[in-house]
C-alpha positions as CSV (number, residue, x, y, z in Angstrom):
1,M,42.6,-28.1,-32.3
2,A,41.4,-28.1,-28.7
3,K,37.6,-28.1,-28.2
4,K,36.2,-24.9,-26.7
5,T,35.0,-25.4,-23.1
6,E,31.2,-25.2,-23.2
7,N,29.4,-23.4,-20.4
8,F,25.9,-24.3,-19.2
9,E,24.2,-21.4,-21.0
10,S,25.7,-22.2,-24.3
11,M,24.8,-25.8,-24.0
12,M,21.2,-24.9,-23.1
13,N,21.0,-22.5,-26.1
14,K,22.3,-25.3,-28.4
15,L,19.7,-27.7,-27.0
16,E,16.9,-25.2,-27.6
17,E,18.2,-24.8,-31.2
18,I,18.1,-28.5,-31.7
19,A,14.6,-28.8,-30.3
20,A,13.4,-26.0,-32.6
21,L,15.0,-27.7,-35.6
22,M,13.4,-31.0,-34.8
23,D,10.0,-29.3,-34.3
24,S,10.2,-27.9,-37.8
25,E,9.4,-31.3,-39.2
26,Q,11.6,-30.5,-42.3
27,L,14.4,-32.9,-41.4
28,S,15.2,-36.2,-43.0
29,L,15.2,-39.3,-40.7
30,E,19.0,-39.2,-40.8
31,Q,19.2,-35.6,-39.8
32,S,16.6,-36.2,-37.1
33,M,18.7,-39.0,-35.7
34,K,21.8,-36.9,-35.8
35,Y,20.2,-34.1,-33.9
36,Y,18.5,-36.4,-31.4
37,E,21.9,-38.0,-30.6
38,E,23.5,-34.6,-30.2
39,G,20.6,-33.5,-27.9
40,V,20.9,-36.6,-25.7
41,K,24.7,-35.9,-25.3
42,L,23.9,-32.3,-24.4
43,C,21.3,-33.4,-21.9
44,N,23.8,-35.6,-20.2
45,K,26.4,-32.8,-20.0
46,L,23.7,-30.5,-18.6
47,Y,22.6,-33.0,-16.1
48,K,26.2,-33.6,-15.0
49,A,26.8,-29.8,-14.6
50,L,23.6,-29.4,-12.5
51,N,24.7,-32.3,-10.3
52,E,28.1,-30.8,-9.8
53,A,26.6,-27.4,-8.9
54,E,24.2,-29.1,-6.5
55,G,27.1,-30.9,-4.8
56,K,29.0,-27.6,-4.4
57,I,25.9,-25.8,-3.0
58,K,25.3,-28.7,-0.6
59,I,28.9,-28.5,0.6
60,L,28.7,-24.7,1.1
61,T,25.4,-25.0,2.8
62,D,26.5,-27.7,5.2
63,N,29.7,-25.8,6.1
64,K,27.7,-22.6,6.7
65,E,25.3,-24.5,8.9
66,E,28.2,-26.0,10.9
67,N,29.8,-22.5,11.3
68,F,26.5,-21.0,12.3
69,I,25.9,-23.7,15.0
70,L,29.5,-23.3,16.3
71,N,29.1,-19.5,16.5
72,E,25.9,-19.8,18.5
73,E,27.4,-21.9,21.2
């Protein structure tokens, strides 16, 4: 079965759920480690998504600035 593509918002929601679970202090060490590992993986995915978005914004901004400068001349 193919894994459902995760979007940024769903990954943030999942990370918030994990943080709430870990704050509850009702987890065993093994459960805590499992959730910690899952949280780190989600953080890495979120960081990658933000970097990709930043790169796209930079490209769009740079192109717009070039077009603006060309139109002024």
